[in-house]
VMD Tcl script that draws the C-alpha trace (Angstrom):
set ca {
  {85.30 38.67 98.54}
  {87.36 38.72 95.34}
  {84.33 37.68 93.30}
  {82.36 40.56 94.76}
  {85.09 43.02 93.77}
  {85.08 41.74 90.21}
  {81.29 41.90 90.05}
  {81.29 45.48 91.31}
  {83.85 46.49 88.71}
  {81.71 44.95 85.97}
  {78.78 47.08 87.12}
  {80.97 50.16 87.17}
  {82.21 49.50 83.63}
  {78.68 49.13 82.28}
  {77.71 52.43 83.86}
  {80.81 54.43 82.90}
  {82.26 52.65 79.84}
  {85.68 52.36 81.46}
  {88.26 49.67 80.74}
  {90.05 47.47 83.30}
  {93.15 49.67 83.16}
  {91.23 52.55 84.72}
  {90.46 50.65 87.90}
  {92.77 50.49 90.88}
  {94.56 47.17 91.29}
  {94.03 45.53 94.69}
  {97.39 43.74 94.40}
  {99.18 47.05 93.95}
  {97.33 48.60 96.86}
  {98.10 45.51 98.97}
  {101.83 46.02 98.35}
  {101.58 49.66 99.40}
  {99.64 48.66 102.52}
  {102.30 46.09 103.43}
  {104.95 48.81 103.14}
  {103.00 51.12 105.46}
  {101.81 48.77 108.17}
  {102.01 51.54 110.75}
  {98.91 53.08 109.09}
  {97.10 49.74 109.29}
  {98.11 49.17 112.89}
  {97.41 52.71 114.10}
  {94.17 53.47 112.27}
  {92.54 50.32 110.92}
  {93.02 48.21 114.03}
  {92.04 51.12 116.25}
  {88.84 51.43 114.24}
  {88.20 47.67 114.47}
  {88.67 47.57 118.22}
  {86.45 50.60 118.82}
  {83.76 49.06 116.61}
  {83.77 45.65 118.29}
  {84.00 47.12 121.81}
  {81.10 49.56 121.33}
  {78.89 46.83 119.93}
  {79.75 44.42 122.72}
  {78.79 47.14 125.20}
  {75.32 47.26 123.61}
  {74.67 43.51 123.51}
  {77.14 41.83 125.90}
  {77.12 39.13 123.23}
  {79.29 39.05 120.08}
  {77.34 36.25 118.37}
  {74.05 38.10 118.72}
  {75.50 41.24 117.19}
  {77.09 39.35 114.28}
  {73.68 37.81 113.63}
  {72.01 41.23 113.66}
  {74.47 42.90 111.26}
  {74.21 39.84 109.01}
  {70.43 40.28 108.83}
  {70.80 44.01 108.18}
  {73.32 43.38 105.39}
  {70.80 41.00 103.80}
  {68.35 43.91 103.52}
  {70.90 45.73 101.29}
  {72.18 42.80 99.23}
  {70.14 43.16 96.05}
  {69.88 46.96 95.99}
  {73.62 47.40 96.54}
  {74.59 45.49 93.40}
  {72.08 47.58 91.43}
  {73.50 50.82 92.87}
  {70.24 51.61 94.67}
  {71.01 53.19 98.00}
  {69.77 54.98 101.10}
  {71.60 57.67 103.03}
  {72.37 56.92 106.67}
  {69.59 59.20 107.92}
  {67.06 57.87 105.41}
  {67.75 54.23 106.23}
  {67.70 54.66 109.99}
  {64.49 56.68 109.89}
  {62.53 53.63 108.72}
  {60.05 52.06 111.12}
  {60.70 48.48 110.02}
  {62.23 46.51 107.14}
  {61.04 43.17 105.77}
  {63.78 40.78 104.62}
  {63.52 38.27 101.82}
  {62.92 34.72 103.02}
  {66.02 33.29 104.67}
  {66.33 29.81 106.16}
  {67.91 28.94 109.47}
  {70.32 26.60 107.68}
  {71.46 29.43 105.39}
  {72.28 31.63 108.40}
  {74.12 28.74 110.09}
  {76.15 28.06 106.95}
  {77.06 31.72 106.39}
  {77.97 32.55 110.00}
  {79.51 29.20 111.00}
  {77.59 29.39 114.28}
  {75.83 26.23 115.59}
  {72.17 25.85 114.66}
  {70.95 25.83 118.25}
  {72.93 28.98 119.03}
  {71.40 30.78 116.03}
  {67.93 29.61 117.02}
  {68.47 30.84 120.59}
  {69.83 34.22 119.50}
  {66.89 34.74 117.11}
  {64.48 34.05 119.98}
  {66.36 36.53 122.19}
  {66.29 39.22 119.48}
  {62.55 38.66 119.07}
  {61.89 38.90 122.82}
  {63.83 42.18 122.87}
  {61.58 43.57 120.07}
  {64.53 43.89 117.72}
  {63.15 41.50 115.08}
  {59.94 39.63 114.31}
  {59.84 36.18 112.74}
  {57.15 34.34 110.84}
  {58.44 31.15 109.25}
  {61.43 32.13 107.10}
  {60.36 35.76 107.02}
  {62.18 38.19 109.30}
  {61.26 41.81 109.95}
  {63.77 44.25 111.39}
  {62.18 46.72 113.81}
  {63.41 50.27 114.29}
  {65.35 49.24 117.39}
  {67.45 46.91 115.19}
  {68.37 49.86 112.97}
  {69.09 52.22 115.86}
  {71.33 49.75 117.67}
  {73.79 49.53 114.79}
  {73.80 53.09 113.43}
  {77.58 53.53 113.00}
  {78.02 57.31 113.33}
  {81.28 57.15 115.32}
  {82.59 54.17 113.37}
  {82.21 56.05 110.09}
  {84.18 58.98 111.51}
  {87.03 56.70 112.61}
  {86.99 54.75 109.35}
  {87.12 58.01 107.39}
  {90.40 58.88 109.11}
  {91.88 55.56 107.97}
  {90.84 56.21 104.35}
  {92.24 59.74 104.47}
  {95.61 58.50 105.78}
  {95.75 55.74 103.18}
  {94.75 58.08 100.34}
  {97.60 60.43 101.28}
  {100.04 57.53 100.89}
  {98.45 56.42 97.60}
  {98.45 59.98 96.22}
  {102.24 59.69 95.89}
  {101.46 57.50 92.85}
  {100.23 59.23 89.69}
  {97.68 56.52 88.94}
  {95.75 57.28 92.14}
  {95.41 61.04 91.81}
  {94.83 63.47 94.69}
  {94.18 62.33 98.26}
  {90.70 62.41 99.78}
  {89.91 64.28 102.99}
  {88.27 62.52 105.91}
  {85.37 64.97 105.57}
  {84.70 63.88 101.99}
  {85.03 60.19 102.86}
  {82.54 60.67 105.67}
  {80.15 62.45 103.32}
  {80.42 59.58 100.83}
  {79.75 56.98 103.48}
  {76.74 58.84 104.82}
  {75.21 59.76 101.47}
  {75.66 56.33 99.86}
  {75.43 54.57 103.19}
  {73.81 51.26 102.27}
  {76.21 50.73 99.35}
  {79.36 51.50 101.33}
  {78.38 49.90 104.63}
  {77.14 46.76 102.88}
  {80.65 46.29 101.49}
  {82.13 46.86 104.91}
  {79.90 44.22 106.50}
  {80.65 41.76 103.68}
  {84.30 42.10 104.65}
  {83.80 42.39 108.42}
  {81.58 39.39 109.10}
  {84.04 36.82 107.61}
  {86.84 38.70 109.42}
  {85.14 38.09 112.78}
  {84.28 34.49 111.89}
  {87.92 33.72 111.08}
  {89.13 35.10 114.43}
  {86.40 33.22 116.30}
  {87.46 29.98 114.63}
  {91.07 30.50 115.75}
  {90.38 31.57 119.34}
  {87.18 29.61 119.97}
  {85.28 32.76 120.96}
  {85.49 36.46 120.12}
  {86.00 37.57 123.71}
  {89.39 35.80 123.73}
  {90.33 37.43 120.43}
  {89.33 40.90 121.69}
  {91.42 40.40 124.83}
  {94.40 39.18 122.79}
  {94.01 42.07 120.32}
  {94.00 44.64 123.13}
  {97.33 43.26 124.31}
  {98.59 43.44 120.72}
  {97.58 47.09 120.44}
  {99.39 47.86 123.68}
  {102.55 46.16 122.42}
  {102.29 47.94 119.08}
  {102.24 51.29 120.89}
  {105.30 50.26 122.87}
  {107.03 49.05 119.71}
  {106.41 52.41 118.05}
  {107.84 54.26 121.04}
  {110.98 52.08 120.95}
  {111.33 52.61 117.18}
  {111.13 56.38 117.62}
  {113.80 56.24 120.33}
  {116.11 54.24 118.06}
  {115.41 56.55 115.10}
  {116.20 59.63 117.19}
  {119.35 58.08 118.64}
  {120.79 56.62 115.41}
  {119.22 59.07 112.93}
  {117.62 56.29 110.85}
  {114.10 55.61 109.55}
  {112.65 52.30 110.73}
  {108.97 53.21 110.37}
  {108.46 51.44 107.06}
  {108.67 47.68 107.12}
  {108.31 45.72 103.87}
  {108.01 42.36 105.63}
  {104.53 41.68 106.99}
  {105.60 38.54 108.83}
  {108.46 40.38 110.51}
  {106.21 43.26 111.59}
  {103.66 41.07 113.34}
  {106.45 38.97 114.86}
  {108.08 42.14 116.20}
  {104.84 42.96 118.03}
  {104.29 39.44 119.35}
  {107.90 38.82 120.34}
  {108.73 42.30 121.55}
  {111.19 42.11 124.47}
  {113.41 44.36 126.49}
  {116.73 43.50 124.87}
  {118.75 44.96 127.71}
  {117.30 42.77 130.44}
  {115.94 40.04 128.18}
  {112.60 40.34 129.93}
  {109.14 40.81 128.41}
  {108.05 44.42 128.01}
  {105.41 46.02 130.17}
  {102.01 44.52 129.53}
  {98.41 45.38 130.33}
  {96.40 44.22 133.33}
  {93.00 42.53 133.42}
  {91.20 45.61 134.74}
  {92.46 47.79 131.89}
  {91.34 45.22 129.31}
  {87.91 45.01 130.95}
  {87.56 48.81 130.97}
  {88.39 49.13 127.27}
  {86.52 46.08 125.96}
  {83.48 46.26 128.31}
  {83.94 42.52 128.92}
  {83.35 41.75 132.64}
  {86.62 41.53 134.59}
  {85.83 38.00 135.80}
  {85.38 36.89 132.17}
  {88.59 38.66 131.15}
  {90.56 36.85 133.87}
  {89.07 33.50 132.87}
  {89.94 34.06 129.20}
  {93.44 35.30 130.10}
  {94.10 32.11 132.06}
  {92.96 30.10 129.06}
  {95.31 32.02 126.74}
  {98.20 31.55 129.20}
  {97.63 27.78 129.12}
  {97.79 27.89 125.32}
  {101.16 29.62 125.69}
  {100.37 32.58 123.44}
  {100.45 35.11 126.28}
  {102.43 35.48 129.50}
  {102.04 37.30 132.79}
  {104.76 39.24 134.62}
  {105.21 39.87 138.34}
  {103.07 43.00 138.13}
  {100.14 40.84 136.92}
  {100.42 42.44 133.47}
  {99.79 40.32 130.40}
  {101.66 40.45 127.09}
  {101.82 38.44 123.86}
  {104.19 35.53 123.58}
  {105.69 34.38 120.29}
  {105.44 30.71 121.23}
  {102.53 28.31 121.09}
  {101.02 26.48 118.11}
  {98.15 28.95 117.96}
  {100.53 31.72 116.92}
  {101.10 30.00 113.58}
  {97.37 30.26 112.85}
  {97.29 33.86 114.08}
  {100.12 34.89 111.75}
  {98.52 33.11 108.79}
  {95.20 34.83 109.48}
  {96.93 38.18 109.79}
  {98.12 37.85 106.18}
  {94.64 36.81 105.02}
  {93.23 39.88 106.73}
  {95.77 42.12 104.99}
  {94.55 40.86 101.61}
  {90.93 41.26 102.69}
  {91.57 44.87 103.74}
  {93.30 45.56 100.41}
  {90.29 44.23 98.48}
  {87.91 46.28 100.59}
  {89.78 49.59 100.31}
  {90.35 49.06 96.58}
  {86.63 48.53 96.14}
  {85.84 51.69 98.11}
  {88.37 53.86 96.27}
  {87.02 52.57 92.94}
  {83.53 53.59 94.03}
  {84.64 57.03 95.22}
  {86.94 57.85 92.30}
  {85.72 55.76 89.38}
  {81.96 55.30 89.74}
  {79.01 57.57 89.05}
  {78.48 58.05 92.81}
  {79.36 61.68 93.47}
  {78.78 63.91 96.49}
}
mol new
graphics top color blue
foreach p $ca { graphics top sphere $p radius 0.5 }
foreach p [lrange $ca 0 end-1] q [lrange $ca 1 end] { graphics top cylinder $p $q radius 0.2 }
display resetview
């Protein structure tokens, strides 16, 4: 991802004759993000969960959808680096799109999904008239484009960028904040440039979580519990702030913040806080309740979640898997910082103007 950022900046400099000092520093933005994790938790993770849940509802299969967005991103790869673009309406009005030759082994290597699984998913996509294959040539049909048109996702993502830009606008080097309306206009007008960068960040993000949990359904279930505990943590923080007249909203320690969510307990009774039940997780994630229960039992055995007497589930700070989760959380923070820096450089420093 870092190489992509540097390459993009080189293109920008050639087009605008700017020096390195004029570009936003991803390390500086990462520090600001880590000091405002409530924005990341409330808006970025909300966006991520909505995105993954909506797409699972369409396919009932995370691997198949990852494969589809990977193929779509391949259709933008060359044009994006050359600053050639399509608006969201223009791109999704196409009847079909031919991809450059791509081998099965290349897809397997990029997605870290077994060869036989990729082969099976390609066959399924072809039977559903989403793609057509002939040797190493793949054609995306209109249904492929319609199934992943991210109208709602762009709206939600625009809110995240607006909130973050307000925080960054406190620094002279960033300049004025950007409204969600303008961010949405940028994303829709220069759609294939912006969304290509999102998918380049998102696909490895999903692959990393799948590697840790074994499947994305388990990660989605775990993440829904994490969101529930984050909401409860925020409520408790507000109660403490109101009672003691202090500000605890900003936390400069990323490890401590994620540990607070995972280990959150009722300090008065020394019992785990209220959790979320299987039915609620199934309703939000669109994963069948029977599958949710099976995955919850698996996570309980791994000792990273627990269940209370009300049959509510909550995160547990124990278990070896939590070490990997915390490490990946920090990797994701850096990945988000690179992505948002790239986007803000495009919006504020490139020749792309609305």
